[in-house]
N, CA, C and O of each residue as an XYZ file, in Angstrom:
576
protein
N     -33.677    -10.800     -6.175
C     -32.284    -10.692     -6.077
C     -31.683    -10.468     -7.523
O     -32.020    -11.200     -8.454
N     -30.789     -9.440     -7.678
C     -30.241     -9.238     -8.955
C     -29.009    -10.019     -9.198
O     -28.253    -10.321     -8.275
N     -28.780    -10.380    -10.543
C     -27.654    -10.992    -10.909
C     -26.562    -10.173    -11.281
O     -25.507    -10.655    -11.691
N     -26.774     -8.890    -11.153
C     -25.717     -7.867    -11.487
C     -24.615     -8.022    -10.493
O     -24.858     -8.098     -9.289
N     -23.329     -8.074    -11.012
C     -22.120     -8.166    -10.244
C     -21.795     -6.869     -9.651
O     -22.057     -5.861    -10.307
N     -21.237     -6.757     -8.452
C     -20.799     -5.575     -7.911
C     -19.757     -4.899     -8.759
O     -18.867     -5.529     -9.331
N     -19.912     -3.491     -8.821
C     -18.857     -2.850     -9.655
C     -17.500     -2.861     -8.945
O     -17.414     -2.620     -7.741
N     -16.481     -3.136     -9.686
C     -15.152     -3.156     -9.200
C     -14.647     -1.733     -9.222
O     -14.890     -0.976    -10.162
N     -13.886     -1.362     -8.082
C     -13.274     -0.053     -8.059
C     -12.377      0.171     -9.188
O     -11.643     -0.742     -9.570
N     -12.379      1.409     -9.796
C     -11.514      1.812    -10.855
C     -10.131      2.060    -10.324
O     -10.014      2.878     -9.412
N      -9.104      1.465    -10.776
C      -7.722      1.694    -10.317
C      -6.934      2.369    -11.487
O      -6.553      1.675    -12.429
N      -6.693      3.662    -11.443
C      -6.007      4.385    -12.545
C      -4.570      3.733    -12.649
O      -3.926      3.338    -11.677
N      -4.174      3.679    -13.929
C      -2.787      2.962    -14.137
C      -1.661      3.740    -13.544
O      -0.586      3.199    -13.285
N      -1.918      5.117    -13.308
C      -0.768      5.946    -12.725
C      -0.596      5.707    -11.266
O       0.356      6.227    -10.685
N      -1.514      4.902    -10.587
C      -1.282      4.557     -9.244
C      -1.026      3.019     -9.101
O      -1.799      2.282     -8.489
N       0.071      2.613     -9.688
C       0.358      1.205     -9.651
C       0.524      0.693     -8.253
O       0.776      1.485     -7.345
N       0.395     -0.602     -8.033
C       0.468     -1.258     -6.800
C       1.848     -1.356     -6.381
O       2.608     -2.092     -7.010
N       2.260     -0.681     -5.367
C       3.735     -0.688     -4.860
C       4.045     -2.013     -4.078
O       5.163     -2.213     -3.603
N       3.051     -2.876     -3.966
C       3.373     -4.183     -3.381
C       4.373     -5.000     -4.162
O       5.147     -5.812     -3.656
N       4.274     -4.686     -5.539
C       5.156     -5.425     -6.537
C       6.563     -5.261     -6.239
O       7.022     -4.129     -6.086
N       7.323     -6.347     -6.138
C       8.760     -6.390     -5.735
C       9.599     -5.446     -6.631
O      10.508     -4.758     -6.166
N       9.277     -5.448     -7.840
C       9.986     -4.653     -8.836
C       9.883     -3.134     -8.610
O      10.779     -2.386     -9.002
N       8.800     -2.687     -7.984
C       8.548     -1.215     -7.768
C       8.885     -0.870     -6.358
O       8.634      0.277     -5.989
N       9.402     -1.686     -5.551
C       9.932     -1.356     -4.269
C      11.414     -1.429     -4.154
O      11.946     -1.521     -3.048
N      12.100     -1.391     -5.263
C      13.626     -1.411     -5.172
C      14.107     -2.796     -4.603
O      15.193     -2.845     -4.026
N      13.385     -3.845     -4.737
C      13.860     -5.093     -4.265
C      13.432     -5.428     -2.792
O      13.704     -6.511     -2.273
N      12.754     -4.438     -2.161
C      12.369     -4.716     -0.857
C      11.035     -5.524     -0.753
O      10.022     -5.108     -1.315
N      11.042     -6.580     -0.094
C       9.819     -7.477      0.041
C       8.919     -6.828      0.994
O       9.366     -6.415      2.063
N       7.626     -6.702      0.671
C       6.631     -6.137      1.547
C       5.531     -7.194      1.707
O       5.016     -7.723      0.722
N       5.180     -7.494      2.970
C       4.118     -8.411      3.216
C       3.348     -8.134      4.484
O       3.902     -7.679      5.484
N       2.084     -8.412      4.427
C       1.192     -8.266      5.707
C       1.319     -9.400      6.473
O       0.734     -9.403      7.556
N       2.045    -10.496      6.103
C       2.134    -11.689      6.870
C       3.216    -11.515      7.982
O       4.034    -10.598      7.919
N       3.197    -12.397      8.974
C       4.281    -12.323     10.053
C       5.644    -12.961      9.571
O       6.667    -12.750     10.223
N       5.660    -13.691      8.501
C       6.909    -14.211      7.947
C       6.755    -14.294      6.468
O       5.726    -13.933      5.896
N       7.836    -14.796      5.842
C       7.940    -14.939      4.329
C       8.282    -16.324      4.124
O       9.407    -16.716      4.434
N       7.369    -17.150      3.602
C       7.723    -18.586      3.292
C       8.972    -18.681      2.532
O       9.122    -18.011      1.510
N       9.933    -19.523      2.998
C      11.100    -19.810      2.394
C      12.294    -18.887      2.827
O      13.433    -19.058      2.393
N      11.977    -17.962      3.654
C      12.968    -16.964      4.143
C      12.993    -16.994      5.626
O      12.007    -17.378      6.254
N      14.079    -16.604      6.208
C      14.098    -16.403      7.663
C      14.548    -14.952      8.034
O      15.303    -14.324      7.292
N      14.128    -14.505      9.051
C      14.431    -13.092      9.441
C      15.816    -13.117     10.187
O      15.921    -13.710     11.260
N      16.788    -12.520      9.655
C      18.089    -12.585     10.188
C      18.241    -11.440     11.249
O      18.870    -11.634     12.289
N      17.649    -10.246     10.956
C      17.774     -9.228     11.876
C      16.511     -8.280     11.809
O      16.080     -7.922     10.713
N      15.960     -7.905     12.915
C      14.919     -6.910     13.000
C      15.453     -5.519     13.204
O      16.258     -5.244     14.094
N      14.962     -4.638     12.325
C      15.513     -3.258     12.346
C      14.540     -2.319     12.978
O      14.844     -1.127     13.028
N      13.445     -2.715     13.446
C      12.453     -1.930     14.099
C      11.263     -1.421     13.266
O      11.159     -1.672     12.066
N      10.397     -0.714     13.943
C       9.230     -0.222     13.259
C       9.542      0.843     12.254
O      10.441      1.651     12.488
N       8.834      0.887     11.126
C       8.990      1.880     10.147
C       7.595      2.417      9.797
O       6.615      1.672      9.811
N       7.516      3.737      9.480
C       6.307      4.370      9.274
C       6.395      5.277      7.869
O       7.411      5.851      7.479
N       5.265      5.274      7.290
C       5.035      6.263      6.133
C       3.724      6.932      6.247
O       2.708      6.247      6.372
N       3.674      8.172      6.213
C       2.477      9.005      6.423
C       2.341     10.019      5.308
O       3.320     10.601      4.840
N       1.062     10.219      4.883
C       0.760     11.399      3.958
C      -0.587     11.835      4.233
O      -1.456     11.072      4.655
N      -0.769     13.097      3.989
C      -1.999     13.742      4.219
C      -2.395     14.471      2.847
O      -1.575     15.123      2.200
N      -3.548     14.322      2.520
C      -4.076     14.861      1.178
C      -5.171     15.788      1.453
O      -5.925     15.606      2.410
N      -5.294     16.819      0.617
C      -6.448     17.656      0.669
C      -7.200     17.525     -0.543
O      -6.604     17.225     -1.578
N      -8.515     17.726     -0.538
C      -9.397     17.674     -1.701
C      -9.449     19.052     -2.166
O      -9.485     19.960     -1.335
N      -9.458     19.315     -3.520
C      -9.699     20.666     -3.989
C     -11.202     21.022     -3.954
O     -12.042     20.124     -3.894
N     -11.523     22.241     -3.988
C     -13.026     22.581     -3.765
C     -13.871     22.059     -4.912
O     -15.025     21.688     -4.696
N     -13.352     22.018     -6.083
C     -14.151     21.544     -7.201
C     -14.488     20.089     -7.034
O     -15.649     19.715     -7.202
N     -13.556     19.273     -6.720
C     -13.640     17.902     -6.388
C     -14.651     17.710     -5.307
O     -15.560     16.887     -5.414
N     -14.498     18.417     -4.347
C     -15.449     18.242     -3.074
C     -16.886     18.585     -3.507
O     -17.834     17.899     -3.125
N     -17.030     19.618     -4.282
C     -18.524     19.918     -4.769
C     -18.993     18.764     -5.589
O     -20.140     18.345     -5.437
N     -18.128     18.193     -6.498
C     -18.557     17.071     -7.281
C     -18.832     15.849     -6.447
O     -19.750     15.099     -6.780
N     -18.091     15.597     -5.375
C     -18.364     14.464     -4.565
C     -19.638     14.632     -3.831
O     -20.344     13.644     -3.632
N     -20.020     15.918     -3.374
C     -21.280     16.149     -2.806
C     -22.406     15.753     -3.691
O     -23.298     15.014     -3.273
N     -22.391     16.232     -4.921
C     -23.302     16.006     -5.918
C     -23.476     14.507     -6.079
O     -24.582     13.992     -5.918
N     -22.303     13.737     -6.421
C     -22.347     12.416     -6.550
C     -22.949     11.554     -5.403
O     -23.622     10.540     -5.592
N     -22.636     12.063     -4.227
C     -23.198     11.378     -2.955
C     -24.712     11.397     -2.964
O     -25.347     10.492     -2.423
N     -25.293     12.410     -3.565
C     -26.824     12.405     -3.679
C     -27.356     11.391     -4.579
O     -28.388     10.775     -4.312
N     -26.666     11.202     -5.653
C     -26.985     10.146     -6.694
C     -26.553      8.709     -6.192
O     -27.274      7.722     -6.336
N     -25.428      8.685     -5.649
C     -24.896      7.342     -5.209
C     -23.874      6.883     -6.127
O     -23.777      7.390     -7.244
N     -23.124      5.983     -5.742
C     -22.054      5.390     -6.586
C     -20.637      5.697     -6.089
O     -20.494      6.423     -5.105
N     -19.583      5.173     -6.731
C     -18.344      5.349     -6.309
C     -17.806      6.790     -6.605
O     -18.144      7.362     -7.641
N     -17.047      7.320     -5.778
C     -16.458      8.635     -5.933
C     -15.072      8.342     -6.404
O     -14.138      8.236     -5.609
N     -14.930      8.205     -7.756
C     -13.686      7.779     -8.368
C     -12.519      8.711     -8.136
O     -11.404      8.212     -7.977
N     -12.671      9.956     -8.105
C     -11.616     10.927     -7.800
C     -11.112     10.637     -6.508
O      -9.897     10.583     -6.318
N     -12.008     10.430     -5.522
C     -11.560     10.162     -4.039
C     -10.809      8.780     -3.952
O      -9.799      8.642     -3.261
N     -11.305      7.875     -4.618
C     -10.710      6.519     -4.707
C      -9.290      6.619     -5.227
O      -8.372      6.035     -4.651
N      -9.096      7.383     -6.353
C      -7.765      7.621     -6.912
C      -6.915      8.256     -5.904
O      -5.764      7.850     -5.744
N      -7.375      9.191     -5.232
C      -6.534      9.963     -4.314
C      -6.101      9.038     -3.138
O      -4.988      9.171     -2.630
N      -6.942      8.150     -2.734
C      -6.642      7.307     -1.566
C      -5.609      6.155     -2.076
O      -4.745      5.754     -1.297
N      -5.703      5.669     -3.297
C      -4.763      4.704     -3.912
C      -3.356      5.424     -4.002
O      -2.326      4.812     -3.717
N      -3.352      6.614     -4.369
C      -2.172      7.426     -4.539
C      -1.578      7.642     -3.104
O      -0.370      7.463     -2.945
N      -2.321      7.996     -2.121
C      -1.868      8.175     -0.764
C      -1.251      6.946     -0.215
O      -0.214      6.941      0.448
N      -1.987      5.854     -0.547
C      -1.431      4.566      0.070
C      -0.032      4.238     -0.526
O       0.854      3.736      0.166
N       0.123      4.536     -1.807
C       1.373      4.215     -2.525
C       2.405      5.048     -1.932
O       3.504      4.570     -1.655
N       2.102      6.325     -1.711
C       3.082      7.268     -1.119
C       3.537      6.814      0.209
O       4.715      6.917      0.551
N       2.555      6.279      1.011
C       2.922      5.850      2.378
C       3.726      4.513      2.294
O       4.578      4.278      3.150
N       3.487      3.674      1.329
C       4.303      2.413      1.204
C       5.703      2.894      0.780
O       6.675      2.407      1.359
N       5.867      3.748     -0.117
C       7.072      4.238     -0.627
C       7.947      4.845      0.488
O       9.171      4.716      0.489
N       7.282      5.492      1.408
C       8.035      6.088      2.567
C       8.489      4.971      3.520
O       9.567      5.081      4.104
N       7.701      3.903      3.693
C       8.079      2.805      4.449
C       9.247      2.061      3.837
O      10.140      1.613      4.555
N       9.255      1.932      2.610
C      10.405      1.254      1.852
C      11.546      2.048      1.962
O      12.605      1.471      2.213
N      11.537      3.412      1.807
C      12.688      4.225      1.941
C      13.394      4.205      3.359
O      14.612      4.168      3.539
N      12.441      4.234      4.305
C      13.036      4.038      5.759
C      13.741      2.768      5.906
O      14.840      2.704      6.458
N      13.104      1.712      5.401
C      13.634      0.324      5.619
C      14.976      0.253      4.881
O      15.921     -0.273      5.470
N      15.142      0.744      3.630
C      16.401      0.762      2.888
C      17.474      1.641      3.531
O      18.673      1.374      3.457
N      16.976      2.700      4.165
C      17.910      3.634      4.930
C      18.576      2.936      6.116
O      19.703      3.218      6.522
N      17.739      1.956      6.659
C      18.309      1.246      7.853
C      19.118     -0.097      7.365
O      19.667     -0.832      8.185
N      19.138     -0.329      6.058
C      19.749     -1.517      5.590
C      19.002     -2.745      5.470
O      19.544     -3.847      5.380
N      17.703     -2.543      5.470
C      16.731     -3.691      5.358
C      16.398     -4.047      3.888
O      16.527     -3.269      2.943
N      15.926     -5.394      3.812
C      15.357     -5.782      2.531
C      13.940     -6.244      2.526
O      13.418     -6.723      1.519
N      13.343     -6.097      3.631
C      11.943     -6.625      3.798
C      11.192     -5.752      4.876
O      11.773     -5.254      5.841
N       9.890     -5.619      4.628
C       8.957     -5.149      5.616
C       7.892     -6.128      5.925
O       6.999     -6.407      5.124
N       8.004     -6.640      7.096
C       6.885     -7.557      7.525
C       5.736     -6.965      8.290
O       5.847     -5.849      8.798
N       4.719     -7.620      8.383
C       3.561     -7.196      9.190
C       3.067     -5.786      8.727
O       2.657     -4.967      9.549
N       3.119     -5.529      7.394
C       2.678     -4.190      6.773
C       1.344     -4.062      7.129
O       0.597     -5.030      6.988
N       0.853     -2.800      7.655
C      -0.458     -2.452      7.892
C      -0.715     -1.096      7.388
O       0.213     -0.344      7.090
N      -2.029     -0.743      7.278
C      -2.432      0.591      6.813
C      -3.545      1.153      7.684
O      -4.395      0.411      8.176
N      -3.536      2.411      7.865
C      -4.605      3.046      8.484
C      -4.934      4.294      7.689
O      -4.038      4.934      7.139
N      -6.210      4.649      7.621
C      -6.561      5.847      6.886
C      -7.785      6.570      7.607
O      -8.597      5.908      8.254
N      -7.877      7.822      7.486
C      -8.951      8.566      8.125
C      -9.082      9.821      7.603
O      -8.295     10.217      6.743
N     -10.149     10.627      8.092
C     -10.338     11.886      7.727
C      -9.986     12.871      8.861
O     -10.323     12.659     10.025
N      -9.284     13.969      8.465
C      -8.775     14.832      9.493
C      -9.429     16.284      9.233
O      -8.701     17.228      8.926
N     -10.642     16.414      9.349
C     -11.223     17.720      9.142
C     -11.136     18.155      7.738
O     -10.654     19.257      7.478
N     -11.560     17.383      6.830
C     -11.543     17.682      5.316
C     -10.326     17.188      4.750
O     -10.206     17.353      3.536
N      -9.341     16.585      5.400
C      -8.182     16.176      4.788
C      -8.178     14.620      4.998
O      -8.725     14.076      5.957
N      -7.508     13.965      4.007
C      -7.423     12.487      4.095
C      -6.043     12.104      4.507
O      -5.053     12.591      3.960
N      -5.975     11.212      5.496
C      -4.544     10.814      5.786
C      -4.512      9.345      5.571
O      -5.521      8.648      5.679
N      -3.214      8.838      5.232
C      -3.018      7.422      5.037
C      -1.670      7.093      5.900
O      -0.690      7.826      5.766
N      -1.647      6.155      6.644
C      -0.329      5.732      7.263
C      -0.102      4.208      7.064
O      -0.940      3.336      7.292
N       1.146      4.025      6.608
C       1.629      2.562      6.428
C       2.605      2.416      7.527
O       3.325      3.350      7.879
N       2.632      1.125      8.125
C       3.652      0.914      9.013
C       3.873     -0.687      9.099
O       3.016     -1.497      8.744
N       5.071     -1.011      9.590
C       5.462     -2.441      9.555
C       6.756     -2.540     10.273
O       7.268     -1.598     10.877
N       7.281     -3.788     10.168
C       8.527     -3.969     10.814
C       9.630     -4.208      9.719
O       9.511     -5.094      8.873
N      10.693     -3.376      9.786
C      11.799     -3.400      8.946
C      12.671     -4.616      9.332
O      12.836     -4.921     10.513
N      13.246     -5.330      8.270
C      13.993     -6.535      8.735
C      14.992     -6.879      7.506
O      14.774     -6.499      6.356
N      16.018     -7.582      7.863
C      16.730     -8.224      6.900
C      16.481     -9.687      6.876
O      16.562    -10.364      7.900
N      16.146    -10.231      5.590
C      15.813    -11.615      5.536
C      16.644    -12.244      4.528
O      17.165    -11.567      3.641
N      16.813    -13.622      4.620
C      17.605    -14.381      3.828
C      16.786    -15.546      3.340
O      16.038    -16.112      4.138
N      16.872    -15.963      2.043
C      16.254    -17.059      1.625
C      16.889    -18.420      2.146
O      18.097    -18.601      1.991
N      16.159    -19.301      2.711
C      16.667    -20.562      3.298
C      16.236    -21.819      2.653
O      16.772    -22.900      2.900
N      15.146    -21.643      1.727
C      14.729    -22.865      1.141
C      14.779    -22.702     -0.437
O      13.843    -22.140     -1.005
N      15.803    -23.162     -1.109
C      15.932    -22.912     -2.539
C      14.866    -23.493     -3.353
O      14.701    -23.073     -4.498
N      14.068    -24.492     -2.835
C      13.083    -25.157     -3.532
C      11.667    -24.563     -3.368
O      10.697    -24.985     -3.997
N      11.619    -23.516     -2.445
C      10.312    -22.885     -2.132
C       9.840    -22.042     -3.345
O      10.656    -21.445     -4.047
N       8.554    -22.007     -3.566
C       7.982    -21.238     -4.643
C       8.144    -19.701     -4.211
O       7.933    -19.338     -3.054
N       8.538    -18.828     -5.241
C       8.672    -17.537     -4.875
C       7.328    -16.888     -4.587
O       6.333    -17.280     -5.196
N       7.251    -15.914     -3.687
C       5.971    -15.158     -3.465
C       5.620    -14.557     -4.740
O       6.509    -14.208     -5.517
N       4.280    -14.398     -5.037
C       3.884    -13.783     -6.226
C       4.398    -12.503     -6.489
O       4.626    -12.159     -7.648
N       4.640    -11.636     -5.367
C       5.263    -10.281     -5.604
C       6.688    -10.359     -6.107
O       7.207     -9.395     -6.671
N       7.307    -11.475     -5.912
C       8.735    -11.503     -6.253
C       8.976    -12.002     -7.808
O      10.085    -11.990     -8.341
N       7.887    -12.397     -8.384
C       8.036    -12.815     -9.831
C       7.729    -11.657    -10.710
O       6.874    -10.824    -10.411
N       8.427    -11.614    -11.784
C       8.203    -10.534    -12.804
C       7.103    -11.021    -13.754
O       6.957    -12.199    -14.080
N       6.344     -9.997    -14.164
C       5.217    -10.368    -15.052
C       5.705    -10.187    -16.591
O       4.933    -10.438    -17.517
């Protein structure tokens, strides 16, 4: 058995994590069914964000070569992070367009569509209010 730790995926700085409260225009996003210290005042319905990406032929050839050797396909990983962030961004836009300030039950799906990569984010848009002033803020709501 090897003591070598598994390699962590490279996350390029240009594809920052849009779960961060400050990067979603103040909209809270969570995969949980509720937000501790908050209550759902109004449910605004399901919201969706979808993006489809194509790989360029040079990257595709490089990925074929890399798949023979093995290891992470960093270009493809970066593309999927970027697609996920675009999908979240669209969910947030739809939520704010409806007057919401939170997306609860946020989920993701991704897949291959005949050489194209697709990513879909979806959740429930809502209006939430803080009800417990003593509750600890969610990590995404704190500034770094």
